[in-house]
C-alpha positions as CSV (number, residue, x, y, z in Angstrom):
1,M,36.9,-39.1,-9.5
2,T,35.6,-38.3,-13.0
3,Q,33.1,-35.5,-13.8
4,S,30.7,-38.2,-15.0
5,T,31.0,-40.1,-11.7
6,Q,30.4,-36.9,-9.7
7,H,27.3,-36.1,-11.8
8,T,26.0,-39.7,-11.2
9,Q,26.5,-39.4,-7.5
10,R,24.8,-36.0,-7.3
11,T,21.9,-37.4,-9.3
12,T,21.6,-40.5,-7.1
13,E,21.7,-38.3,-4.0
14,R,19.0,-36.1,-5.4
15,R,16.8,-39.1,-6.2
16,S,17.3,-40.6,-2.8
17,T,16.3,-37.4,-1.1
18,P,12.5,-37.3,-0.2
19,V,10.5,-34.8,-2.3
20,G,10.7,-31.3,-0.7
21,R,13.7,-32.2,1.4
22,F,17.2,-30.8,0.9
23,T,20.5,-32.5,0.5
24,T,23.4,-31.5,2.7
25,A,25.0,-29.4,-0.1
26,E,21.7,-27.7,-0.7
27,R,21.3,-26.9,3.0
28,L,24.7,-25.2,3.1
29,A,24.0,-23.2,0.0
30,L,20.6,-22.2,1.3
31,A,22.1,-21.1,4.6
32,V,24.5,-18.8,2.8
33,L,21.9,-17.3,0.4
34,L,19.3,-16.9,3.2
35,T,21.7,-15.2,5.5
36,A,22.7,-12.7,2.9
37,N,19.1,-11.9,2.0
38,F,18.0,-11.6,5.6
39,T,20.9,-9.2,6.3
40,L,19.9,-7.0,3.4
41,A,16.3,-7.0,4.5
42,V,17.4,-5.8,8.0
43,D,19.3,-2.9,6.3
44,F,16.0,-1.5,5.0
45,S,14.8,-0.6,8.5
46,I,17.7,-0.9,11.0
47,L,18.6,2.8,11.0
48,N,15.0,4.2,11.2
49,V,14.9,4.4,15.0
50,A,18.5,5.7,15.1
51,L,18.0,8.7,12.8
52,P,17.8,11.4,15.5
53,R,21.0,10.0,17.2
54,I,22.9,9.8,13.9
55,G,21.8,13.4,13.1
56,H,23.2,14.6,16.4
57,D,26.4,12.7,16.1
58,L,27.3,13.6,12.5
59,G,25.6,17.0,12.1
60,F,22.7,16.2,9.8
61,A,20.0,18.9,9.6
62,T,16.6,17.5,10.5
63,A,15.3,17.9,6.9
64,E,18.3,15.8,5.6
65,L,17.8,12.8,7.9
66,Q,15.4,11.2,5.5
67,W,18.2,10.8,2.9
68,I,19.8,8.2,5.1
69,V,16.9,6.0,4.3
70,T,15.9,7.3,0.9
71,S,19.4,7.0,-0.6
72,F,19.5,3.3,0.2
73,A,16.0,2.7,-1.1
74,L,16.6,4.6,-4.3
75,C,19.6,2.5,-5.3
76,A,18.1,-0.8,-4.0
77,A,14.9,-0.4,-6.0
78,G,16.3,1.6,-9.0
79,F,19.1,-0.8,-10.0
80,T,17.7,-4.2,-9.1
81,L,16.2,-5.0,-12.5
82,F,19.4,-4.0,-14.2
83,F,21.5,-6.2,-12.0
84,G,18.9,-9.0,-12.3
85,R,19.7,-9.0,-16.1
86,V,23.5,-8.7,-15.4
87,A,23.2,-11.9,-13.3
88,D,21.7,-13.7,-16.2
89,L,24.4,-12.5,-18.6
90,F,27.6,-12.6,-16.5
91,G,26.9,-15.1,-13.8
92,R,24.6,-15.1,-10.7
93,R,27.3,-16.6,-8.4
94,R,29.8,-14.0,-9.6
95,L,27.5,-11.1,-9.1
96,F,26.4,-12.4,-5.7
97,L,30.0,-12.4,-4.5
98,V,30.8,-9.0,-5.9
99,G,27.7,-7.6,-4.2
100,I,28.7,-9.1,-0.8
101,V,32.1,-7.5,-1.2
102,V,30.5,-4.1,-1.9
103,L,28.2,-4.6,1.1
104,G,31.1,-5.4,3.5
105,L,33.2,-2.4,2.3
106,S,30.3,0.1,2.3
107,S,29.2,-1.1,5.8
108,L,32.8,-0.6,7.1
109,L,32.8,2.9,5.6
110,G,29.4,3.7,7.2
111,G,30.5,2.4,10.6
112,F,33.4,4.8,10.7
113,A,31.7,7.8,9.0
114,Q,32.4,11.1,10.6
115,D,30.3,13.4,8.4
116,P,27.0,13.3,6.5
117,A,28.5,12.9,3.0
118,T,30.5,9.8,4.0
119,L,27.4,8.2,5.6
120,I,25.2,8.9,2.6
121,G,27.9,7.5,0.3
122,A,28.0,4.4,2.3
123,R,24.2,4.0,2.2
124,V,24.2,4.5,-1.6
125,A,26.8,1.7,-1.9
126,Q,24.7,-0.5,0.5
127,G,21.7,0.0,-1.8
128,L,23.7,-1.0,-4.9
129,A,24.9,-4.1,-3.0
130,T,21.3,-4.9,-2.3
131,A,20.4,-4.5,-5.9
132,M,23.2,-6.9,-6.8
133,V,22.8,-9.6,-4.2
134,T,19.0,-9.9,-3.9
135,P,18.1,-10.9,-7.5
136,A,21.3,-12.9,-7.8
137,A,20.5,-14.9,-4.6
138,L,16.9,-15.4,-5.5
139,S,17.7,-16.6,-9.0
140,L,20.3,-19.0,-7.6
141,L,17.5,-20.4,-5.3
142,A,15.1,-20.6,-8.2
143,T,17.6,-22.5,-10.5
144,M,19.0,-24.7,-7.8
145,F,15.7,-26.6,-7.5
146,A,13.2,-27.8,-10.1
147,E,9.7,-26.3,-9.8
148,G,7.8,-28.2,-7.1
149,P,7.9,-28.8,-3.4
150,A,11.6,-28.3,-2.9
151,R,11.7,-24.9,-4.7
152,D,8.5,-23.8,-2.9
153,R,10.1,-24.7,0.4
154,A,13.3,-22.8,-0.4
155,L,11.3,-19.7,-1.6
156,G,9.1,-20.0,1.5
157,L,12.1,-19.8,3.8
158,N,13.6,-16.9,1.8
159,G,10.3,-15.0,1.9
160,A,9.9,-15.6,5.7
161,L,13.4,-14.3,6.4
162,M,13.1,-11.3,4.1
163,A,9.9,-10.2,5.7
164,A,11.1,-11.0,9.2
165,G,14.3,-9.0,8.4
166,F,12.4,-5.8,8.0
167,T,10.8,-6.1,11.4
168,T,14.0,-7.4,13.0
169,G,15.8,-4.3,11.6
170,A,13.4,-2.0,13.5
171,V,13.9,-4.0,16.7
172,L,17.7,-4.4,16.4
173,G,18.2,-0.8,15.4
174,G,16.5,0.3,18.6
175,V,18.4,-2.1,20.8
176,L,21.8,-1.3,19.3
177,T,21.2,2.5,19.5
178,G,20.0,2.2,23.1
179,T,22.7,-0.1,24.4
180,T,25.8,0.4,22.3
181,S,25.9,2.7,19.2
182,W,24.2,3.0,15.9
183,R,27.6,2.3,14.3
184,W,27.1,-1.4,15.1
185,A,24.2,-1.4,12.7
186,F,26.9,-1.2,10.0
187,F,29.6,-3.3,11.7
188,V,27.2,-6.3,12.0
189,N,27.1,-6.3,8.2
190,V,30.8,-6.5,8.0
191,V,30.9,-9.7,10.1
192,V,28.2,-11.3,8.0
193,A,29.9,-10.3,4.7
194,V,33.2,-11.9,5.8
195,A,31.4,-15.1,6.8
196,V,29.5,-15.3,3.6
197,L,32.6,-14.6,1.5
198,V,34.5,-17.4,3.2
199,T,31.7,-19.9,2.8
200,A,29.9,-19.1,-0.5
201,P,32.7,-20.0,-2.9
202,L,32.7,-23.5,-1.4
203,V,29.0,-24.2,-1.5
204,L,27.4,-22.2,-4.3
205,R,27.2,-23.8,-7.7
206,E,25.8,-22.5,-10.9
207,R,25.0,-24.2,-14.2
208,P,27.3,-23.1,-17.1
209,A,25.7,-20.3,-19.1
210,G,24.8,-20.9,-22.7
211,H,24.5,-18.1,-25.3
212,R,24.9,-14.7,-23.7
213,P,23.1,-11.8,-25.6
214,R,24.3,-8.2,-25.5
215,L,23.2,-6.2,-22.5
216,D,20.3,-3.8,-23.4
217,A,22.1,-0.6,-22.4
218,P,19.3,1.9,-23.5
219,G,16.7,-0.2,-21.7
220,A,18.8,-0.5,-18.6
221,L,19.4,3.3,-18.5
222,L,15.7,4.1,-19.0
223,V,14.2,1.7,-16.5
224,T,16.8,2.6,-13.9
225,L,16.1,6.3,-14.3
226,A,12.3,5.5,-14.2
227,L,12.6,3.5,-11.0
228,L,14.9,6.1,-9.4
229,S,12.4,8.8,-10.3
230,L,9.5,6.8,-9.0
231,V,11.0,6.0,-5.6
232,Y,12.3,9.6,-5.2
233,G,8.8,10.9,-5.9
234,I,7.2,8.5,-3.5
235,S,9.7,9.3,-0.8
236,S,9.4,13.0,-1.3
237,A,5.6,12.7,-1.0
238,G,6.0,11.3,2.5
239,E,8.0,14.4,3.4
240,V,6.4,17.3,1.6
241,G,2.9,16.0,0.6
242,W,1.5,14.8,-2.6
243,S,0.5,18.2,-4.0
244,D,4.1,19.5,-3.9
245,P,5.9,19.5,-7.3
246,A,8.9,17.8,-5.6
247,A,6.6,14.7,-5.3
248,W,4.4,14.7,-8.4
249,A,7.0,15.9,-10.9
250,P,9.3,12.9,-10.4
251,L,6.2,10.6,-10.6
252,V,5.1,12.1,-13.9
253,G,8.7,11.7,-15.2
254,A,8.7,8.1,-14.1
255,V,5.6,7.4,-16.1
256,A,7.1,9.0,-19.2
257,L,10.4,7.1,-18.8
258,L,8.5,3.8,-18.4
259,G,6.5,4.5,-21.5
260,L,9.7,5.2,-23.5
261,F,11.3,2.1,-22.0
262,W,8.4,0.0,-23.2
263,V,8.8,1.4,-26.7
264,V,12.6,0.6,-26.7
265,E,12.0,-3.0,-25.4
266,H,9.9,-3.7,-28.5
267,R,12.6,-2.6,-30.9
268,V,16.0,-3.9,-29.5
269,P,17.1,-7.4,-30.5
270,A,17.9,-8.5,-26.9
271,P,15.6,-6.5,-24.6
272,L,16.2,-6.1,-20.9
273,V,12.6,-7.1,-20.2
274,A,11.2,-9.2,-23.0
275,P,7.6,-8.0,-23.6
276,H,6.4,-11.6,-23.8
277,L,7.6,-12.1,-20.3
278,L,5.5,-9.3,-18.9
279,R,2.5,-10.6,-21.0
280,R,2.6,-13.7,-18.9
281,G,-0.3,-13.3,-16.5
282,N,1.7,-14.9,-13.7
283,V,4.7,-12.6,-14.0
284,A,2.8,-9.3,-14.3
285,W,0.0,-9.9,-11.8
286,G,2.2,-12.0,-9.5
287,N,4.6,-9.0,-9.1
288,A,1.7,-6.7,-8.6
289,A,0.6,-8.9,-5.7
290,G,4.1,-8.8,-4.2
291,L,4.3,-5.1,-4.4
292,L,1.0,-4.7,-2.5
293,A,2.0,-7.4,0.0
294,F,5.2,-5.6,1.0
295,A,3.6,-2.2,0.9
296,T,0.8,-3.0,3.2
297,E,2.7,-4.9,5.9
298,T,5.7,-2.7,6.1
299,S,3.6,0.4,6.3
300,L,1.5,-1.2,9.0
301,V,4.7,-1.5,11.1
302,F,5.1,2.3,10.6
303,L,1.6,3.0,11.7
304,L,1.7,0.7,14.7
305,T,5.0,2.2,15.8
306,I,3.4,5.7,15.8
307,Y,0.4,4.2,17.8
308,L,2.5,2.5,20.4
309,Q,5.0,5.3,20.9
310,D,3.1,8.6,20.3
311,L,-0.3,7.5,21.5
312,L,0.3,4.8,24.1
313,G,3.6,6.2,25.4
314,F,6.0,3.2,25.0
315,D,9.6,3.9,24.3
316,S,11.2,2.9,21.0
317,V,12.8,-0.3,22.3
318,T,9.7,-1.6,24.0
319,A,7.6,-0.8,20.9
320,G,10.1,-2.6,18.7
321,L,10.1,-5.6,20.9
322,M,6.3,-5.7,20.8
323,L,6.3,-5.6,17.1
324,A,8.7,-8.6,17.0
325,V,5.6,-10.7,17.3
326,L,5.0,-9.7,13.7
327,G,8.4,-11.1,12.7
328,V,7.5,-14.3,14.5
329,G,4.3,-14.5,12.5
330,T,6.2,-14.0,9.2
331,V,8.5,-16.9,10.0
332,V,5.5,-19.1,10.8
333,G,3.9,-18.0,7.5
334,G,7.0,-18.8,5.5
335,L,7.0,-22.3,7.0
336,L,3.3,-22.9,6.3
337,A,3.2,-21.5,2.8
338,P,4.9,-24.3,0.8
339,G,2.5,-26.9,2.2
340,L,-0.5,-24.7,1.4
341,I,0.8,-24.0,-2.1
342,G,1.3,-27.7,-2.7
343,R,-2.4,-28.4,-1.7
344,A,-4.2,-25.4,-3.1
345,G,-1.9,-23.8,-5.6
346,A,-0.1,-20.4,-5.6
347,K,-3.0,-18.3,-6.8
348,R,-5.5,-19.5,-4.1
349,V,-2.8,-19.1,-1.4
350,I,-2.1,-15.5,-2.5
351,V,-5.9,-14.7,-2.3
352,L,-6.3,-16.4,1.0
353,G,-3.3,-14.6,2.4
354,F,-4.6,-11.2,1.5
355,L,-8.1,-12.0,2.8
356,V,-6.8,-13.1,6.2
357,Q,-4.4,-10.2,6.3
358,A,-7.4,-7.8,5.6
359,A,-9.4,-9.5,8.4
360,A,-6.6,-9.2,10.9
361,T,-5.8,-5.6,10.0
362,A,-9.4,-4.2,9.9
363,P,-10.1,-4.4,13.7
364,L,-7.0,-2.3,14.3
365,A,-8.8,0.7,12.6
366,F,-10.8,1.0,15.9
367,V,-7.9,1.3,18.3
368,D,-8.1,4.0,21.1
369,R,-5.7,5.3,23.7
370,S,-6.4,2.4,26.1
371,H,-3.6,0.0,26.9
372,A,-6.2,-2.7,26.8
373,W,-5.6,-2.7,23.0
374,V,-2.1,-4.1,23.4
375,V,-2.9,-7.8,23.7
376,P,-5.5,-7.8,20.8
377,L,-2.9,-5.8,18.8
378,L,-0.2,-8.4,19.3
379,L,-2.5,-11.3,18.4
380,L,-3.9,-9.6,15.3
381,T,-0.4,-8.5,14.1
382,F,0.8,-12.1,14.5
383,V,-2.1,-13.5,12.4
384,G,-1.6,-10.7,9.9
385,G,2.1,-11.5,9.7
386,V,1.4,-15.2,9.0
387,A,-1.1,-14.3,6.3
388,N,1.2,-11.7,4.7
389,L,4.1,-14.1,4.4
390,V,1.8,-16.8,2.9
391,A,0.9,-14.3,0.2
392,I,4.5,-13.3,-0.3
393,V,5.7,-16.8,-0.8
394,G,2.7,-17.4,-3.1
395,Y,3.6,-14.4,-5.3
396,T,7.3,-15.5,-5.5
397,V,6.3,-19.0,-6.7
398,A,3.7,-17.6,-9.1
399,S,6.0,-14.9,-10.6
400,T,8.8,-17.4,-11.4
401,A,6.7,-20.4,-12.5
402,G,7.3,-21.6,-16.0
403,V,10.1,-19.1,-16.7
404,P,13.0,-20.6,-18.6
405,T,16.3,-20.9,-16.7
406,A,18.0,-18.4,-19.0
407,S,15.5,-15.7,-17.9
408,Q,15.3,-16.6,-14.1
409,G,17.6,-13.7,-13.2
410,L,15.3,-11.3,-14.9
411,A,12.2,-12.9,-13.4
412,T,13.7,-12.8,-9.9
413,G,14.9,-9.3,-10.6
414,L,11.3,-8.3,-11.1
415,V,10.4,-10.1,-7.9
416,S,13.1,-8.2,-6.0
417,M,12.1,-4.9,-7.6
418,S,8.4,-5.4,-6.6
419,Q,9.3,-6.0,-3.0
420,Q,11.7,-3.1,-2.7
421,V,9.4,-0.6,-4.4
422,G,6.6,-2.0,-2.2
423,I,8.6,-1.3,0.9
424,T,9.5,2.2,-0.3
425,L,5.9,2.9,-1.5
426,G,3.8,1.9,1.5
427,T,5.1,4.1,4.3
428,P,5.0,7.5,2.4
429,V,1.4,6.7,1.2
430,M,0.2,5.8,4.7
431,S,2.1,8.8,6.2
432,A,0.2,11.1,3.8
433,V,-3.1,9.6,5.0
434,V,-2.1,10.2,8.6
435,A,-1.1,13.8,7.8
436,S,-4.4,14.5,6.1
437,R,-6.1,14.2,9.5
438,L,-3.5,16.4,11.2
439,D,-4.6,19.3,9.0
440,T,-8.2,19.3,10.3
441,G,-7.4,21.4,13.4
442,L,-8.4,18.7,15.8
443,L,-5.0,18.6,17.4
444,D,-6.0,16.4,20.3
445,T,-7.5,13.7,18.2
446,G,-6.0,14.2,14.8
447,L,-3.1,11.8,15.2
448,L,-5.4,9.0,16.5
449,D,-7.9,9.6,13.7
450,G,-5.1,9.6,11.1
451,V,-3.7,6.3,12.3
452,R,-7.2,4.8,12.3
453,L,-7.9,6.0,8.8
454,A,-4.6,4.8,7.5
455,V,-5.0,1.3,9.1
456,G,-8.5,1.1,7.6
457,A,-7.1,2.0,4.2
458,N,-4.4,-0.6,4.6
459,A,-7.0,-3.3,5.2
460,A,-9.0,-2.1,2.2
461,V,-6.0,-2.4,0.0
462,C,-5.5,-6.0,1.1
463,L,-9.1,-6.8,0.3
464,I,-9.0,-5.2,-3.1
465,A,-5.7,-7.0,-3.8
466,A,-7.4,-10.3,-3.0
467,L,-10.3,-9.6,-5.4
468,V,-8.0,-8.4,-8.2
469,I,-5.6,-11.3,-8.0
470,A,-8.5,-13.8,-7.9
471,A,-9.8,-12.4,-11.1
472,A,-6.6,-11.6,-13.0
473,L,-3.8,-13.9,-12.1
474,K,-3.3,-16.8,-14.5
475,L,-0.7,-19.5,-13.8
476,P,1.2,-21.5,-16.4
477,G,-0.9,-24.4,-17.7
478,T,-4.2,-22.6,-17.2
479,T,-3.9,-20.6,-20.4
480,A,-2.3,-21.1,-23.8
481,T,1.5,-21.0,-23.5
482,P,3.9,-20.1,-26.4
483,P,5.7,-23.1,-27.8
484,G,9.4,-23.8,-27.2
485,R,11.3,-23.6,-24.0
486,D,8.4,-22.0,-22.1
487,Q,6.1,-24.8,-23.0
488,A,8.7,-27.3,-21.9
489,A,9.0,-25.5,-18.6
490,V,5.3,-25.8,-18.1
491,V,5.4,-29.5,-18.8
492,E,8.2,-29.9,-16.3
493,T,6.2,-28.0,-13.7
494,G,3.3,-30.4,-14.1
495,R,5.7,-33.4,-13.6
496,A,7.2,-31.8,-10.5
497,H,3.8,-31.3,-8.9
């Protein structure tokens, strides 16, 4: 069969498929990409419940336990933008497969770790694998479909599984630790990695790359150091407080490095982040919405875990299973979001998602020590999970709309970075809010007051995010667009819709 005949058959199959539906080949590719992203999302939280057991088994000091989580988050957030550009330059499919290999090997190392250094090394490698796979998989999804219902649906499924993965990780980590061993939190990844490596080369396809500019090495170094410094500072603040130099000094350094990075990007011939891309209202403000969406909901999981365990007295497994309703809500939200975006547009959907999330979160600021709050809590977290995922899918669609194919790896790298920094940012900030009430001397009510205050702040952030996005986010086609490929992309977007 000639290449021309194969192309004609693929074109005929695509045309015969109803709008928003997937062909068999697309379903197989989606399954591989979504499985990989879901597994990586699980890795963000799967060890949280198991930290005390790991510390006992491997000899971690209590103060060092946070590095099991922080080392992963540092690399996942710090290197994602760099690898997003590498995906554009050297091949998304190739980088995806390399990342899966790194994930499998590092997880095998972590599962057999016998000392703290080995485990931390495994978590660093897992973070690097996440930084490779997540933007590569997301850009493959974005370039596999033209802008319109099919892409919205694919991104909706991806967003649902990514958000559900964080909650699933907390539940799965508790179950594995309580029934078998925390080591299975690593070994599960090995099984997934092998399955993906067997299947992916058969089902993943990528368009041939055109001209490949040189990699912006100075920009890559500066932005990676800036993100590492930012995430380290945020993580440290959750441990030592915001007034400690260990927290604010890295944050000041991150701001300085980002400023220097911006100067470099205006001067190099092939910038890592083209300034005109960030000047797009949908890219900059869309990613701001994504960062806040992930920061608010993942930190709410942290707050509700404290409430259910430390204030209501449930064990970790029971509390995790209760919060699984949030994961169900995110899946429902991911399924609903594409249809809502098709009817109302990505901007309105983001604003609606934040407003409903704020409305569902605000009542939880009035919880008390009564178990009568359990049923309302489950209902409200379900609604909030649906709304949060609607906003997440909306920001993913908005942040990649109108971006040329050659820059999709960079655009999706920004999307991945915003979600990973958001996950890392939210919990330390809310932890600091809780801690502020513990220092008042009201030991019997301090924790409850702190949780209430933090939940109220969480709801307020959602409301402010809705107002800011409503005022600032501009989608392609609503303002002037530079001529050339970007304009063609906007025209194609209009045709798709």
